[in-house]
DSSP file (Angstrom, degrees, kcal/mol; ACC not computed):
  #  RESIDUE AA STRUCTURE BP1 BP2  ACC     N-H-->O    O-->H-N    N-H-->O    O-->H-N    TCO  KAPPA ALPHA  PHI   PSI    X-CA   Y-CA   Z-CA
    1    1 A M              0   0    0      0, 0.0     2,-0.1     0, 0.0     0, 0.0   0.000 360.0 360.0 360.0 133.1   18.3   20.9  -12.3
    2    2 A S     >  -     0   0    0      1,-0.1     4,-2.1     4,-0.0     5,-0.2  -0.403 360.0-110.4 -80.4 164.1   20.3   21.4   -9.1
    3    3 A A  H  > S+     0   0    0      1,-0.2     4,-2.0     2,-0.2     5,-0.1   0.844 121.1  53.1 -66.6 -30.5   20.6   18.9   -6.4
    4    4 A E  H  > S+     0   0    0      2,-0.2     4,-2.4     1,-0.2    -1,-0.2   0.925 107.0  51.4 -62.1 -47.0   18.5   21.1   -4.2
    5    5 A D  H  > S+     0   0    0      2,-0.2     4,-2.9     1,-0.2    -2,-0.2   0.942 112.2  46.8 -54.1 -54.2   15.8   21.3   -6.9
    6    6 A L  H  X S+     0   0    0     -4,-2.1     4,-2.3     2,-0.2    -1,-0.2   0.879 112.1  49.9 -59.4 -40.3   15.8   17.4   -7.2
    7    7 A E  H  X S+     0   0    0     -4,-2.0     4,-2.1     2,-0.2    -1,-0.2   0.889 112.5  47.6 -59.6 -45.1   15.7   17.0   -3.4
    8    8 A N  H  X S+     0   0    0     -4,-2.4     4,-2.1     2,-0.2    -2,-0.2   0.904 111.8  51.7 -66.8 -48.5   12.7   19.5   -3.2
    9    9 A Y  H  X S+     0   0    0     -4,-2.9     4,-2.3     1,-0.2    -2,-0.2   0.932 111.1  46.2 -52.9 -55.0   11.0   17.6   -6.1
   10   10 A E  H  X S+     0   0    0     -4,-2.3     4,-2.5     1,-0.2     5,-0.2   0.883 111.3  52.0 -65.1 -38.5   11.3   14.3   -4.4
   11   11 A T  H  X S+     0   0    0     -4,-2.1     4,-1.6     1,-0.2    -1,-0.2   0.921 110.2  49.2 -60.5 -39.4   10.1   15.7   -1.0
   12   12 A E  H  X S+     0   0    0     -4,-2.1     4,-2.3     2,-0.2    -2,-0.2   0.884 110.7  49.8 -66.0 -43.8    7.1   17.1   -2.8
   13   13 A M  H  X S+     0   0    0     -4,-2.3     4,-2.1     1,-0.2    -1,-0.2   0.865 109.0  51.2 -60.0 -42.0    6.3   13.8   -4.4
   14   14 A E  H  X S+     0   0    0     -4,-2.5     4,-2.4     2,-0.2    -1,-0.2   0.872 110.5  50.6 -69.3 -34.9    6.6   11.9   -1.1
   15   15 A L  H  X S+     0   0    0     -4,-1.6     4,-3.0    -5,-0.2    -2,-0.2   0.953 110.9  47.9 -62.8 -48.2    4.1   14.4    0.5
   16   16 A Q  H  X S+     0   0    0     -4,-2.3     4,-2.1     1,-0.2    -2,-0.2   0.883 111.3  51.0 -61.8 -41.5    1.7   13.9   -2.4
   17   17 A L  H  X S+     0   0    0     -4,-2.1     4,-3.5     2,-0.2    -1,-0.2   0.941 111.3  48.0 -60.6 -50.5    2.0   10.1   -2.1
   18   18 A Y  H  X S+     0   0    0     -4,-2.4     4,-3.2     1,-0.2     5,-0.2   0.924 110.8  51.3 -59.8 -42.3    1.4   10.3    1.7
   19   19 A R  H  X S+     0   0    0     -4,-3.0     4,-2.4     1,-0.2    -1,-0.2   0.926 109.7  49.4 -61.2 -40.1   -1.6   12.5    1.2
   20   20 A E  H  X S+     0   0    0     -4,-2.1     4,-2.0     2,-0.2     5,-0.2   0.935 111.6  50.1 -56.5 -50.1   -3.0   10.1   -1.4
   21   21 A Y  H  X S+     0   0    0     -4,-3.5     4,-2.3     1,-0.2     3,-0.2   0.953 109.7  49.8 -53.1 -50.1   -2.5    7.2    1.1
   22   22 A R  H  < S+     0   0    0     -4,-3.2     4,-0.4     1,-0.2    -1,-0.2   0.869 111.9  50.0 -59.0 -39.8   -4.2    9.1    3.9
   23   23 A D  H  < S+     0   0    0     -4,-2.4    -1,-0.2    -5,-0.2    -2,-0.2   0.866 121.0  29.9 -65.0 -40.9   -7.1    9.8    1.6
   24   24 A I  H >< S+     0   0    0     -4,-2.0     3,-2.2    -3,-0.2     4,-0.3   0.570  88.9  94.6-101.9 -13.6   -7.7    6.3    0.3
   25   25 A A  G >< S+     0   0    0     -4,-2.3     3,-1.6     1,-0.3    -1,-0.1   0.820  78.9  63.4 -50.7 -37.7   -6.6    4.0    3.2
   26   26 A A  G 3  S+     0   0    0     -4,-0.4    -1,-0.3     1,-0.3    -2,-0.1   0.733  94.5  64.4 -61.1 -23.6  -10.2    3.7    4.6
   27   27 A Q  G <  S+     0   0    0     -3,-2.2    -1,-0.3    -4,-0.1     2,-0.2   0.629  95.0  71.5 -78.9  -8.0  -11.3    2.0    1.3
   28   28 A F    <   -     0   0    0     -3,-1.6    14,-0.2    -4,-0.3     3,-0.1  -0.685  61.6-155.3-111.0 159.0   -9.1   -0.9    1.8
   29   29 A S  S    S+     0   0    0     12,-1.0    63,-2.8    -2,-0.2     2,-0.3   0.663  74.9  38.0-100.5 -22.3   -9.2   -4.0    4.2
   30   30 A Y  E     -AB  41  91A   0     11,-2.6    11,-2.4    61,-0.3     2,-0.5  -0.962  55.5-150.9-138.7 148.1   -5.4   -5.0    4.4
   31   31 A V  E     -AB  40  90A   0     59,-2.3    59,-2.6    -2,-0.3     2,-0.4  -0.977  21.4-166.5-110.6 128.4   -2.0   -3.5    4.5
   32   32 A V  E     -AB  39  89A   0      7,-2.2     7,-3.2    -2,-0.5     2,-0.4  -0.980   4.9-170.8-119.9 134.1    0.7   -5.8    2.9
   33   33 A E  E     +AB  38  88A   0     55,-2.4    55,-2.6    -2,-0.4     2,-0.2  -0.988   9.5 170.4-127.2 119.2    4.4   -5.1    3.3
   34   34 A T        -     0   0    0      3,-3.1    53,-0.1    -2,-0.4    52,-0.1  -0.650  53.2 -91.1-115.3-178.5    7.0   -7.1    1.3
   35   35 A E  S    S+     0   0    0     -2,-0.2     3,-0.1     1,-0.2    52,-0.1   0.711 125.1  29.8 -66.1 -17.7   10.8   -6.3    1.1
   36   36 A R  S    S+     0   0    0      1,-0.2     2,-0.3     0, 0.0    -1,-0.2   0.698 121.7  25.8-112.0 -28.8   10.3   -4.1   -1.9
   37   37 A R        -     0   0    0     31,-0.0    -3,-3.1     2,-0.0     2,-0.4  -0.902  52.1-139.9-143.4 164.7    6.7   -2.5   -1.7
   38   38 A F  E     -AC  33  67A   0     29,-0.5    29,-3.1    -2,-0.3     2,-0.3  -0.985  29.6-176.4-126.8 133.5    3.9   -1.5    0.5
   39   39 A Y  E     -AC  32  66A   0     -7,-3.2    -7,-2.2    -2,-0.4     2,-0.4  -0.900  22.9-152.7-130.0 154.5    0.3   -2.2   -0.7
   40   40 A L  E     +AC  31  65A   0     25,-1.9    25,-2.2    -2,-0.3     2,-0.3  -0.991  34.5 158.5-117.6 136.2   -3.2   -1.6    0.4
   41   41 A T  E     -AC  30  64A   0    -11,-2.4   -11,-2.6    -2,-0.4   -12,-1.0  -0.969  46.9-141.1-153.4 165.9   -5.8   -4.2   -0.8
   42   42 A N  E    S+     0   0A   0     20,-1.2     2,-0.3    21,-0.8    21,-0.1   0.507  93.0  36.0-105.8 -10.8   -9.1   -5.7   -0.3
   43   43 A E  E     + C   0  62A   0     19,-0.9    19,-1.7    20,-0.1     2,-0.4  -0.959  64.4 171.5-147.8 123.8   -8.2   -9.2   -1.1
   44   44 A V  E     - C   0  61A   0     -2,-0.3     2,-0.4    17,-0.2    17,-0.2  -0.993  11.9-171.4-141.2 140.1   -4.9  -11.0   -0.4
   45   45 A D  E     - C   0  60A   0     15,-2.6    15,-2.6    -2,-0.4     2,-0.5  -0.971   8.1-172.2-134.1 114.6   -3.8  -14.7   -0.7
   46   46 A L  E     + C   0  59A   0     -2,-0.4    13,-0.2    13,-0.2    -2,-0.0  -0.951   5.4 177.7-112.2 123.7   -0.5  -15.7    0.8
   47   47 A K  E     - C   0  58A   0     11,-3.0    11,-3.0    -2,-0.5     2,-0.4  -0.975  20.4-146.4-122.2 124.3    0.9  -19.2    0.2
   48   48 A P  E     - C   0  57A   0      0, 0.0     2,-0.4     0, 0.0     9,-0.2  -0.758  19.5-158.7 -88.6 140.8    4.2  -20.5    1.4
   49   49 A V  E     - C   0  56A   0      7,-3.6     7,-2.5    -2,-0.4     2,-0.6  -0.944   8.1-155.7-121.2 129.6    5.7  -22.9   -1.1
   50   50 A N  E     + C   0  55A   0     -2,-0.4     2,-0.5     5,-0.2     5,-0.2  -0.934  18.4 174.5-109.2 121.8    8.3  -25.5   -0.2
   51   51 A A  E >  S- C   0  54A   0      3,-3.3     3,-1.6    -2,-0.6    -2,-0.0  -0.919  70.7 -28.3-132.8 107.3   10.4  -26.5   -3.3
   52   52 A D  T 3  S-     0   0    0     -2,-0.5    -1,-0.1     1,-0.3     3,-0.1   0.905 125.7 -47.2  56.9  45.0   13.4  -28.8   -2.7
   53   53 A G  T 3  S+     0   0    0      1,-0.2     2,-0.4     0, 0.0    -1,-0.3   0.306 116.4 110.6  89.1 -20.4   13.9  -27.6    0.8
   54   54 A E  E <   -C   51   0A   0     -3,-1.6    -3,-3.3     2,-0.0     2,-0.4  -0.833  56.8-147.3-100.3 136.5   13.7  -23.9    0.0
   55   55 A V  E     +C   50   0A   0     -2,-0.4     2,-0.3    -5,-0.2    -5,-0.2  -0.844  23.8 164.3-104.5 129.2   10.7  -21.9    1.2
   56   56 A Y  E     -C   49   0A   0     -7,-2.5    -7,-3.6    -2,-0.4     2,-0.4  -0.884  29.0-124.0-134.8 172.7    9.3  -19.0   -0.9
   57   57 A F  E     -CD  48  83A   0     26,-2.8    26,-1.9    -2,-0.3     2,-0.5  -0.963   8.0-157.0-121.4 128.1    6.0  -17.0   -0.7
   58   58 A E  E     -CD  47  82A   0    -11,-3.0   -11,-3.0    -2,-0.4     2,-0.5  -0.944  17.3-170.4-101.1 130.6    3.5  -16.5   -3.5
   59   59 A L  E     -CD  46  81A   0     22,-3.1    22,-3.0    -2,-0.5     2,-0.4  -0.980   6.1-177.0-123.1 125.8    1.4  -13.4   -2.8
   60   60 A T  E     +CD  45  80A   0    -15,-2.6   -15,-2.6    -2,-0.5     2,-0.3  -0.991   5.4 176.6-125.7 126.6   -1.7  -12.6   -4.8
   61   61 A M  E     -CD  44  79A   0     18,-3.0    18,-2.9    -2,-0.4     2,-0.3  -0.973  11.6-159.8-130.4 149.5   -3.7   -9.4   -4.2
   62   62 A R  E    S+CD  43  78A   0    -19,-1.7   -20,-1.2    -2,-0.3   -19,-0.9  -0.894  72.5  17.6-121.2 153.4   -6.7   -8.0   -6.1
   63   63 A D  E    S+     0   0A   0     14,-2.3   -21,-0.8    -2,-0.3     2,-0.2   0.972  91.0 165.2  46.8  69.4   -8.0   -4.4   -6.0
   64   64 A A  E     -CD  41  76A   0     12,-2.4    12,-2.8   -23,-0.2     2,-0.4  -0.711  39.0-148.9-117.7 165.3   -4.8   -2.9   -4.7
   65   65 A W  E     -CD  40  75A   0    -25,-2.2   -25,-1.9    10,-0.2     2,-0.5  -0.993  19.6-146.1-127.3 134.9   -3.0    0.3   -4.3
   66   66 A V  E     -C   39   0A   0      8,-1.7     2,-1.3    -2,-0.4   -27,-0.2  -0.905  10.3-137.6-115.0 128.1    0.9    0.4   -4.5
   67   67 A W  E     +C   38   0A   0    -29,-3.1   -29,-0.5    -2,-0.5     2,-0.2  -0.668  59.0 124.5 -78.4  95.4    3.0    2.8   -2.4
   68   68 A D    >   -     0   0    0     -2,-1.3     3,-1.6     3,-0.1    -2,-0.1  -0.765  47.5-159.4-160.8 112.0    5.5    3.9   -5.1
   69   69 A M  T 3  S+     0   0    0      1,-0.3    -1,-0.1    -2,-0.2    -2,-0.0   0.605  92.3  58.4 -70.5 -13.9    6.0    7.5   -6.0
   70   70 A Y  T 3  S+     0   0    0      3,-0.0    -1,-0.3     2,-0.0     3,-0.1   0.449  82.9  96.8 -92.2  -4.2    7.5    6.6   -9.4
   71   71 A R    <   -     0   0    0     -3,-1.6     3,-0.2     1,-0.1    -3,-0.1  -0.774  62.1-155.7 -87.0 124.5    4.5    4.7  -10.6
   72   72 A P  S    S+     0   0    0      0, 0.0     2,-0.5     0, 0.0    -1,-0.1   0.844  90.5  38.0 -67.1 -32.5    2.1    6.8  -12.8
   73   73 A A        +     0   0    0      1,-0.1    -3,-0.0    -3,-0.1    -7,-0.0  -0.939  61.6 174.7-121.5 107.2   -0.8    4.5  -11.8
   74   74 A R        +     0   0    0     -2,-0.5    -8,-1.7    -3,-0.2     2,-0.5   0.703  61.6  83.3 -90.5 -23.9   -0.8    3.3   -8.2
   75   75 A F  E     +D   65   0A   0    -10,-0.2     2,-0.4   -12,-0.0   -10,-0.2  -0.685  60.3 177.3 -81.9 126.7   -4.2    1.5   -8.5
   76   76 A V  E     -D   64   0A   0    -12,-2.8   -12,-2.4    -2,-0.5     3,-0.1  -0.965  33.6-141.0-133.5 151.7   -3.9   -2.0  -10.0
   77   77 A K  E    S+     0   0A   0     -2,-0.4   -14,-2.3     1,-0.3     2,-0.3   0.891  86.9   1.0 -77.9 -38.0   -6.5   -4.7  -10.6
   78   78 A S  E     -D   62   0A   0    -16,-0.2     2,-0.4   -15,-0.1    -1,-0.3  -0.998  60.2-169.0-148.3 151.3   -4.2   -7.6   -9.6
   79   79 A V  E     -D   61   0A   0    -18,-2.9   -18,-3.0    -2,-0.3     2,-0.4  -0.999   2.7-166.2-142.2 139.5   -0.8   -8.0   -8.3
   80   80 A R  E     -D   60   0A   0     -2,-0.4     2,-0.4   -20,-0.2   -20,-0.2  -0.994  10.0-176.1-125.9 123.8    1.4  -11.2   -7.9
   81   81 A V  E     -D   59   0A   0    -22,-3.0   -22,-3.1    -2,-0.4     2,-0.5  -0.972  12.3-165.0-123.4 136.2    4.5  -11.3   -6.0
   82   82 A V  E     +D   58   0A   0     -2,-0.4     2,-0.3   -24,-0.2   -24,-0.2  -0.987  24.5 163.5-115.4 124.6    7.0  -14.1   -5.5
   83   83 A T  E     -D   57   0A   0    -26,-1.9   -26,-2.8    -2,-0.5     4,-0.1  -0.971  42.8-155.0-137.0 151.3    9.5  -13.6   -2.6
   84   84 A F  S    S+     0   0    0     -2,-0.3     2,-0.1   -28,-0.2   -29,-0.1   0.439  80.7  83.5 -99.2  -5.4   11.9  -15.5   -0.4
   85   85 A K  S    S-     0   0    0      1,-0.1    -2,-0.1   -28,-0.1   -28,-0.1  -0.451  94.2 -86.0 -89.3 171.1   11.6  -12.9    2.3
   86   86 A D        -     0   0    0     -2,-0.1     2,-0.4   -52,-0.1   -51,-0.2  -0.440  38.4-145.4 -71.4 149.0    8.8  -12.7    5.0
   87   87 A V        -     0   0    0    -53,-0.1     2,-0.7    -2,-0.1   -53,-0.2  -0.966   4.8-148.4-116.9 130.5    5.5  -10.9    4.0
   88   88 A N  E     -B   33   0A   0    -55,-2.6   -55,-2.4    -2,-0.4     2,-0.5  -0.875  15.7-177.7-107.7 121.0    3.6   -8.9    6.6
   89   89 A V  E     +B   32   0A   0     -2,-0.7     2,-0.4   -57,-0.2   -57,-0.2  -0.960   1.7 179.9-117.9 131.1   -0.2   -8.8    6.2
   90   90 A E  E     -B   31   0A   0    -59,-2.6   -59,-2.3    -2,-0.5     2,-0.5  -0.985  24.3-132.9-127.8 138.8   -2.3   -6.8    8.5
   91   91 A E  E     -B   30   0A   0     -2,-0.4   -61,-0.3   -61,-0.2     2,-0.1  -0.781  29.7-126.5 -92.1 131.5   -6.1   -6.4    8.5
   92   92 A L        -     0   0    0    -63,-2.8     2,-0.4    -2,-0.5    -1,-0.0  -0.455  19.7-114.8 -79.7 143.1   -7.1   -2.7    8.9
   93   93 A D        -     0   0    0     -2,-0.1    -1,-0.1     1,-0.0   -63,-0.0  -0.659  27.2-156.0 -80.4 137.5   -9.5   -1.7   11.6
   94   94 A K        -     0   0    0     -2,-0.4     2,-0.1   -65,-0.0    -1,-0.0  -0.899   7.8-146.3-116.8 100.4  -12.7   -0.5   10.0
   95   95 A P        -     0   0    0      0, 0.0     3,-0.1     0, 0.0    -2,-0.0  -0.408  10.1-137.1 -61.3 139.5  -14.6    1.9   12.4
   96   96 A D  S    S+     0   0    0      1,-0.2     2,-0.3    -2,-0.1    -2,-0.0   0.791  87.3  27.5 -66.9 -30.6  -18.5    1.6   12.0
   97   97 A L        -     0   0    0      2,-0.0     2,-0.6     0, 0.0    -1,-0.2  -0.997  67.3-154.2-141.2 125.5  -19.0    5.3   12.2
   98   98 A A        -     0   0    0     -2,-0.3     0, 0.0    -3,-0.1     0, 0.0  -0.915  17.9-145.0-107.4 127.2  -16.7    8.2   11.2
   99   99 A L        -     0   0    0     -2,-0.6     2,-0.1     1,-0.1    -2,-0.0  -0.542  23.2-108.1 -90.1 151.2  -17.4   11.4   13.0
  100  100 A P        -     0   0    0      0, 0.0     4,-0.1     0, 0.0     3,-0.1  -0.423  38.9 -99.7 -74.6 154.6  -16.9   14.8   11.1
  101  101 A D    >   -     0   0    0      1,-0.2     3,-1.2    -2,-0.1     0, 0.0  -0.015  66.4 -51.4 -65.3 177.8  -14.0   17.0   12.0
  102  102 A K  T 3  S+     0   0    0      1,-0.2    -1,-0.2     3,-0.0     0, 0.0  -0.181 119.2  56.5 -51.0 141.6  -14.6   20.0   14.3
  103  103 A G  T 3  S-     0   0    0     -3,-0.1    -1,-0.2     2,-0.0     4,-0.2   0.138  96.5-121.7 118.2 -19.6  -17.3   22.2   13.2
  104  104 A G    <   -     0   0    0     -3,-1.2     2,-0.6    -4,-0.1     3,-0.3  -0.323  58.1 -19.8  86.1-165.9  -20.2   19.7   13.1
  105  105 A F  S    S-     0   0    0      1,-0.2    -2,-0.0     2,-0.1    -3,-0.0  -0.727 126.4 -19.9 -86.3 121.0  -22.4   18.8   10.3
  106  106 A G              0   0    0     -2,-0.6    -1,-0.2     1,-0.1    -2,-0.1   0.570 360.0 360.0  62.0  15.2  -22.5   21.3    7.5
  107  107 A R              0   0    0     -3,-0.3    -1,-0.1    -4,-0.2    -2,-0.1   0.463 360.0 360.0 -80.3 360.0  -21.3   24.2    9.6
């Protein structure tokens, strides 16, 4: 396999991952970003822990999707992350009504 073939393969995998994210994002309530991963989840619990003057974070998620193109299964029942870096948790905006694309209903 040439370097160009490998680059094309990785580009295609990233595009497939983005399309999967776009298709499923509306099913989740939160976006969680750690220093190593990006998650979509419906339940998140973030606890700062102070141990002997050092602060770390315990992050627990249930019903999650992991942004990782090398994982064969990106949907996971539960995730537990321990990190010394900041964690970013954002609640997703959930519109009450989704309008169809151009063309109307059933046209």
